[in-house]
ZAZANU-331159 format. One record per residue (C-alpha): x, y, z; residue in one letter. Coordinates in Angstrom, 1 decimal. Each point is the difference from the previous one (the first is absolute). Example, Ala and Ser with C-alpha at 12.3 -4.5 7.8 and 13.67 -1.06 7.14 Angstrom:
! ZAZANU-331159
((12.3; -4.5; 7.8); "A") ((1.4; 3.4; -0.7); "S") 
END
This chain:
! ZAZANU-331159
((-18.2; 21.6; -11.9); "M") ((-2.4; -2.7; 1.2); "A") ((-2.5; 0.8; -2.8); "A") ((2.7; -0.3; -2.7); "L") ((1.2; -3.4; 1.3); "N") ((-2.1; -2.1; -2.4); "R") ((1.2; 2.1; -3.1); "F") ((3.8; 0.1; 0.6); "I") ((2.5; -2.8; 0.1); "S") ((1.9; -0.3; 3.3); "R") ((-1.4; 3.3; 1.3); "L") ((1.2; -0.8; 3.5); "D") ((3.6; -0.3; -1.2); "E") ((-0.3; 3.3; -2.0); "K") ((-1.6; 1.8; 3.0); "G") ((2.5; -1.1; 2.7); "L") ((1.5; 3.5; 0.2); "P") ((-3.5; 1.5; 0.7); "F") ((-0.7; -2.6; 2.7); "F") ((3.3; 0.8; 1.7); "K") ((-0.9; 3.7; 0.1); "L") ((-3.4; -0.7; 1.5); "L") ((1.4; -2.2; 2.8); "K") ((2.4; 2.8; 1.1); "K") ((-1.1; 1.7; 3.2); "T") ((2.4; 3.0; -0.3); "G") ((0.1; 2.9; -2.4); "K") ((-1.3; -0.8; -3.5); "F") ((2.7; 0.3; -2.7); "E") ((-0.6; -0.6; -3.7); "W") ((3.1; -2.1; -1.0); "T") ((1.7; -0.5; -3.4); "E") ((-1.0; -3.7; 0.2); "E") ((-3.7; 0.9; 0.5); "A") ((0.3; 2.6; -2.9); "K") ((1.4; -2.7; -2.3); "E") ((-2.7; -2.5; 1.0); "A") ((-2.7; 2.6; -0.6); "F") ((1.3; 0.9; -3.5); "E") ((0.3; -3.7; -0.8); "S") ((-3.6; -0.6; 1.2); "L") ((-1.3; 2.9; -2.2); "K") ((1.8; -1.4; -3.0); "A") ((-1.5; -3.5; 0.6); "Y") ((-3.5; 1.4; 0.3); "L") ((0.2; 1.5; -3.4); "T") ((0.8; -3.3; -1.6); "S") ((-1.8; -2.5; 2.3); "S") ((-1.8; -2.8; -1.8); "P") ((-3.7; -0.2; -0.2); "V") ((-1.5; -2.7; 2.2); "L") ((-2.5; -2.5; -1.4); "T") ((-3.1; -1.3; 1.8); "P") ((-0.3; -3.8; -0.1); "P") ((-3.0; -1.7; -1.6); "K") ((-2.3; -2.3; 2.0); "K") ((1.8; -3.3; 0.9); "H") ((3.0; 0.9; -2.1); "E") ((3.2; -1.8; 0.9); "D") ((2.6; 2.3; 1.6); "M") ((3.8; -0.1; 0.5); "M") ((1.9; 1.2; 3.0); "L") ((3.7; 1.2; 0.0); "Y") ((1.6; 0.4; 3.4); "I") ((3.5; 1.4; 0.8); "V") ((1.8; 1.0; 3.2); "A") ((3.1; 1.9; 1.1); "T") ((1.5; 0.4; 3.5); "S") ((-2.6; 2.6; 1.0); "T") ((-3.0; -0.1; -2.3); "V") ((-2.3; -2.6; -1.6); "I") ((-2.1; 0.7; -3.1); "S") ((-2.4; -1.7; -2.3); "A") ((-1.6; 0.5; -3.4); "A") ((-3.2; -1.7; -1.1); "I") ((-0.7; -0.3; -3.7); "V") ((-2.4; -1.6; -2.5); "V") ((1.0; -1.7; -3.2); "E") ((-2.4; 0.3; -2.9); "R") ((-0.2; 0.0; -3.8); "E") ((-0.2; 3.4; -1.6); "E") ((-0.6; 1.2; -3.5); "E") ((3.2; 0.7; -1.9); "G") ((2.1; -2.3; 2.2); "H") ((1.0; -3.5; -1.1); "A") ((0.6; -1.2; 3.6); "N") ((-1.8; 0.7; 3.2); "K") ((0.7; 3.3; 1.7); "V") ((0.5; 0.6; 3.7); "Q") ((-1.7; 3.0; 1.6); "R") ((0.6; 1.3; 3.4); "L") ((-2.9; 0.0; 2.5); "V") ((1.5; 1.0; 3.4); "Y") ((3.2; 0.8; 1.8); "Y") ((0.7; -0.7; 3.7); "I") ((3.0; 0.8; 2.1); "S") ((0.9; 0.2; 3.7); "E") ((3.0; 1.1; 2.0); "V") ((1.1; -2.8; 2.3); "L") ((0.1; 0.5; 3.8); "S") ((3.2; -0.7; 1.9); "E") ((-1.0; -3.5; 0.9); "S") ((-1.0; -0.9; -3.6); "K") ((3.2; 1.3; -1.4); "I") ((1.7; -3.0; 1.7); "R") ((-2.1; -2.4; -2.2); "Y") ((2.0; -2.1; -2.5); "P") ((-0.7; 1.0; -3.6); "H") ((-2.4; -2.9; -0.7); "V") ((-2.0; 0.8; 3.1); "Q") ((-0.3; 3.7; -1.1); "K") ((-1.4; -1.2; -3.3); "L") ((-2.6; -2.2; 1.8); "L") ((-0.9; 3.0; 2.2); "Y") ((-0.5; 2.1; -3.2); "A") ((-2.4; -2.7; -1.3); "L") ((-1.8; 0.0; 3.3); "L") ((-0.4; 3.8; 0.2); "I") ((-1.2; 0.1; -3.6); "T") ((-2.6; -2.7; 0.6); "S") ((-1.3; 2.0; 3.0); "R") ((-0.2; 3.4; -1.7); "K") ((-1.4; -1.4; -3.3); "L") ((-2.1; -2.8; 1.6); "H") ((-2.9; 0.8; -2.5); "H") ((2.3; -0.9; -2.9); "Y") ((1.2; -3.2; 1.6); "F") ((-3.6; -1.1; 0.8); "E") ((-1.3; 0.5; -3.5); "S") ((3.0; -0.6; -2.3); "H") ((2.6; -2.7; -0.4); "K") ((3.4; 1.4; 1.0); "I") ((3.3; -1.3; -1.3); "T") ((3.1; 1.2; 1.8); "V") ((2.9; 0.4; -2.4); "V") ((3.3; -0.7; 1.8); "T") ((3.2; -2.0; -0.4); "D") ((0.0; -0.8; 3.7); "F") ((-1.6; -3.2; 1.3); "S") ((-2.7; 1.8; 2.0); "L") ((-2.6; -2.7; -0.7); "G") ((2.2; -2.7; 1.4); "D") ((0.7; 2.0; 3.2); "I") ((-3.7; 0.6; 0.6); "L") ((-0.9; -3.6; -0.5); "H") ((2.8; -1.3; 2.1); "N") ((-1.3; -2.1; 2.9); "R") ((3.0; 0.9; 2.1); "D") ((-0.7; 3.8; -0.1); "A") ((-0.2; 1.7; 3.4); "T") ((-0.5; 3.4; 1.5); "G") ((-1.5; 2.8; -2.0); "C") ((0.5; -1.7; -3.4); "I") ((-2.3; -2.9; 1.1); "S") ((-2.6; 2.6; 1.0); "K") ((0.3; 1.8; -3.3); "W") ((-0.3; -3.3; -1.9); "A") ((-3.3; -0.7; 1.8); "V") ((-1.4; 3.4; -0.9); "E") ((1.2; -0.2; -3.7); "L") ((-1.2; -3.6; -0.4); "S") ((-3.6; 1.3; -0.1); "A") ((0.7; 2.0; -3.2); "L") ((0.3; -1.1; -3.6); "N") ((3.8; 0.7; -0.4); "V") ((2.4; -1.8; -2.4); "N") ((3.7; 0.5; -0.6); "F") ((1.9; 0.1; -3.3); "T") ((3.6; 0.9; -1.0); "P") ((0.6; 3.4; -1.6); "Q") ((-0.3; 0.0; -3.8); "K") ((-0.1; 2.7; -2.7); "A") ((-1.5; 3.3; 1.3); "I") ((-2.4; 1.6; -2.6); "R") ((-0.4; 3.4; 1.7); "S") ((2.6; 2.7; -0.1); "Q") ((-1.2; 1.5; 3.3); "A") ((0.2; -3.4; 1.7); "L") ((3.5; -0.5; -1.6); "A") ((1.1; 3.3; 1.6); "D") ((-1.5; -1.1; 3.3); "F") ((2.0; -3.2; 0.0); "I") ((3.2; 1.5; -1.4); "A") ((0.3; 2.8; 2.6); "E") ((-0.5; -2.5; 2.8); "W") ((2.4; -2.5; -1.4); "T") ((2.8; 2.6; 0.3); "K") ((-0.3; 0.2; 3.8); "I") ((-1.4; -3.5; 0.8); "Q") ((1.7; -2.0; 2.8); "Q") ((1.6; -2.5; 0.3); "P") ((2.1; -0.4; -3.1); "T") ((0.0; -3.4; -1.7); "P") ((3.5; -0.8; 1.3); "D") ((-1.1; 0.5; 3.6); "A") ((-2.9; -2.5; -0.3); "I") ((2.6; -2.8; -0.4); "L") ((1.9; 1.0; 3.2); "D") ((-0.4; -1.8; 3.3); "H") ((-2.3; 1.4; 2.7); "W") ((1.2; -0.4; 3.6); "K") ((-2.0; -1.0; 3.0); "M") ((1.0; 0.0; 3.7); "Y") ((-2.2; -1.6; 2.6); "F") ((0.1; -0.7; 3.8); "D") ((-2.3; -1.2; 2.7); "G") ((-0.4; 1.0; 3.6); "S") ((-1.7; -1.4; 3.1); "L") ((-0.3; 1.9; 3.3); "K") ((-2.4; -0.5; 2.9); "L") ((-2.2; -2.3; -2.1); "G") ((-0.3; 2.6; -2.8); "E") ((1.3; -1.2; -3.4); "A") ((0.8; 2.1; -3.0); "G") ((2.1; 0.2; -3.1); "A") ((1.6; 2.6; -2.2); "G") ((0.8; 0.0; -3.7); "V") ((1.9; 2.4; -2.1); "L") ((-0.1; -0.1; -3.9); "F") ((2.6; 1.9; -2.0); "I") ((-0.7; 0.5; -3.8); "S") ((2.7; 0.0; -2.6); "P") ((0.0; 3.8; -0.1); "D") ((0.3; 0.2; 3.8); "G") ((-3.6; 0.7; 1.0); "K") ((-1.2; -1.6; 3.3); "Q") ((-3.2; -1.7; 1.1); "L") ((-0.4; -0.7; 3.7); "T") ((-2.4; -2.4; 1.7); "Y") ((-1.0; -0.9; 3.5); "V") ((-1.8; -3.2; 0.7); "L") ((-2.1; -0.1; 3.1); "Q") ((-0.4; -3.7; 1.0); "I") ((-3.1; -0.4; 2.1); "L") ((0.4; -3.7; 0.9); "W") ((2.5; -1.7; 2.3); "Q") ((3.2; -0.4; -2.1); "A") ((3.6; -0.7; 0.7); "T") ((2.8; 2.2; -1.3); "N") ((0.8; -2.5; -2.8); "N") ((-3.7; -0.2; -1.1); "K") ((-0.2; 3.8; -0.1); "A") ((3.0; 0.1; -2.4); "E") ((-1.5; -2.7; -2.1); "Y") ((-3.3; 1.9; -0.2); "E") ((2.0; 3.1; -1.1); "A") ((1.8; -1.9; -2.7); "L") ((-3.1; -1.7; -1.4); "I") ((-2.3; 3.0; 0.0); "H") ((2.6; 2.3; -1.6); "R") ((0.9; -2.6; -2.7); "L") ((-3.7; 0.0; -0.9); "R") ((0.1; 3.8; -0.2); "V") ((3.1; -0.2; -2.3); "A") ((-1.9; -2.4; -2.2); "I") ((-3.0; 2.3; -0.1); "T") ((2.3; 2.9; -1.1); "L") ((1.5; -2.0; -2.8); "G") ((3.5; -0.2; 1.5); "I") ((1.9; -2.8; -1.7); "K") ((3.5; 0.3; 1.5); "R") ((0.3; 0.4; 3.8); "L") ((2.8; -0.1; 2.5); "L") ((-1.3; -0.8; 3.5); "V") ((2.1; 0.7; 3.2); "Y") ((-0.5; -0.9; 3.6); "S") ((2.1; -0.4; 3.2); "D") ((-2.0; -3.1; 1.1); "S") ((2.3; -3.0; -0.4); "A") ((-2.8; -2.4; 0.7); "V") ((-2.4; 1.3; -2.7); "V") ((2.7; 0.5; -2.7); "I") ((1.6; -3.4; 0.5); "N") ((-3.3; -1.8; 0.1); "Q") ((-1.2; 1.7; -3.2); "V") ((3.3; -0.8; -1.7); "N") ((-0.3; -3.6; 1.1); "K") ((3.2; 0.2; 2.0); "D") ((-2.0; -0.8; 3.2); "W") ((-2.9; -2.4; 0.7); "D") ((-3.3; 1.8; -0.5); "C") ((-1.9; -2.3; 2.4); "T") ((1.5; 1.8; 3.0); "K") ((-2.7; 2.1; 1.7); "D") ((-2.6; -1.2; -2.5); "N") ((1.4; 2.3; -2.7); "M") ((-0.5; -2.5; -2.8); "G") ((-3.3; 1.5; -1.1); "A") ((1.7; 3.4; -0.4); "Y") ((2.8; -1.5; -2.1); "C") ((-2.6; -1.7; -2.3); "V") ((-1.8; 3.3; -0.6); "E") ((3.2; 1.8; -0.8); "I") ((0.9; -2.7; -2.6); "R") ((-3.4; 0.7; -1.7); "K") ((0.7; 3.8; -0.1); "L") ((3.5; -0.5; -1.4); "E") ((-1.4; -1.2; -3.3); "K") ((-1.4; 3.5; -0.7); "H") ((3.5; 1.6; -0.2); "F") ((2.7; -0.2; -2.7); "Q") ((2.6; 0.6; 2.7); "G") ((-0.4; -0.3; 3.8); "L") ((2.9; -0.1; 2.5); "E") ((-0.5; -0.1; 3.8); "I") ((3.2; 1.0; 1.8); "L") ((1.2; 0.3; 3.6); "H") ((1.4; 3.4; 1.1); "V") ((1.3; 1.3; 3.4); "L") ((-2.5; 1.8; 2.2); "R") ((1.9; 3.3; -0.6); "D") ((-1.0; -0.3; -3.7); "S") ((-3.7; -0.6; 0.8); "N") ((-0.6; 2.9; 2.4); "I") ((-2.9; 1.6; -2.0); "A") ((-2.1; -3.2; 0.0); "A") ((0.8; -0.6; 3.6); "D") ((-1.2; 3.5; 1.0); "V") ((-3.2; -0.6; -2.0); "L") ((-0.6; -3.4; 1.7); "A") ((0.3; 1.5; 3.5); "K") ((-2.6; 2.7; -0.7); "L") ((-2.7; -2.7; 0.5); "R") ((1.6; -1.9; 2.9); "S") ((0.8; 3.3; 1.8); "D") ((-3.5; 1.4; -0.8); "R") ((1.6; 3.1; -1.4); "A") ((-1.6; 2.5; -2.3); "K") ((0.5; -0.8; -3.7); "V") ((1.6; 2.9; -1.9); "P") ((-1.7; 1.4; -3.2); "P") ((0.8; -1.7; -3.3); "G") ((0.2; -3.5; 1.6); "V") ((-2.6; -2.5; -1.2); "F") ((-1.6; -2.0; 2.9); "V") ((-1.8; -3.3; -0.3); "E") ((-1.7; -2.2; 2.6); "E") ((0.4; -3.8; -0.1); "L") ((-2.9; -1.6; 1.9); "S") ((0.9; -3.6; -0.9); "V") ((3.1; -1.8; -1.2); "P") ((0.7; -0.1; -3.7); "S") ((0.5; -3.7; 0.0); "V") ((-1.5; -2.9; 2.0); "K") ((2.2; -2.1; 2.2); "Q") ((-0.2; -3.8; -0.2); "P") ((-1.7; -0.1; 3.4); "S") ((-2.7; 2.3; -1.3); "E") ((-0.8; -2.1; -3.1); "I") ((-2.9; -2.4; 0.5); "T") ((0.9; -3.4; -1.5); "P") ((-2.5; -1.8; -2.3); "D") ((-1.6; -2.6; 2.3); "L") ((-1.3; -3.2; -1.5); "P") ((-3.8; -0.4; 0.0); "A") ((-1.1; -1.6; 3.2); "P") ((-1.2; -3.5; -0.3); "S") ((-3.6; -0.4; 0.9); "I") ((-1.4; -3.2; 1.5); "K") ((-3.7; -0.7; -0.1); "V") ((-1.4; -2.2; 2.6); "L") ((-3.0; -1.9; -1.2); "V") ((-2.3; -1.4; 2.8); "V") ((-2.5; -2.7; -1.0); "T") ((-2.9; 0.0; 2.4); "T") ((-1.5; -3.4; 0.9); "S") ((-3.7; 0.1; 0.6); "W") ((-0.2; -3.5; 1.2); "T") 
END
């Protein structure tokens, strides 16, 4: 199966029944699902397209797609051929990978970025010697060049920045094999266009206990999938500052993921009323946090920050206390450490001092 990976579109998706059988520890049983997959694989092998080797320094195009469990990529060259009025696209390589349990939780855009990253690692020789153009209708380039990117996306952006990669919207496809590759993925691609316009939800909370500060954040996508985060604050912070840190850092993550409409919930009356300008932000030196949130608001088409009762914010509260209680973080929860505050307080900003006046004392020596 591994040897056929480069020749067959979305092989990992087609071979899922085989992988399930191999993982079983009990008695081996050849199921109807595996039989159908095997027959489908044989039929595909009899009609699989011929792959084309690229020429030296020839420009290449990369198509990437993702479902809830698998990512896949097809790299092609576009060249003029005799008997064709327009350029023809020829397949060079297929790549696919079954996502682990943690990566299945990625939002759709992040899965596409991960597909690009994996392709660049497996086909590094192509990326080093060819100009690669990623064909996608998603704004992956804007996400990678976003200065507010955090977490794994910021690390991926640093790695990919060393390569000659460009992005372009999808246009006419001049290869039947590639058209089939895109068509069969489009049928099962998530999310649907209508879901993209729906609101995401975010719950956050902070916790302070015995000098240990932490914060918890829960994202809920339009289709109900959840992303959970624990922020470990390594500097001396109050409970309100921990909640502001959670709000600012996760707003940055939302911007990185391309989320445009977001409903934010918290049971902190202080933070919610200060952010919504109902209370004075100068209390407890929170003005700098409010200013930073005003800057982040500009990246959203719709952003509402609402107060809820503590009973409606239990998940974020439990996540926040994992740090302050020094409890073990369960699998599937993203953990980040914050070693410094995300904003500078007014007392930490060094004012511009005027240049000191210099007086020169001139002494005239008398020799008489």
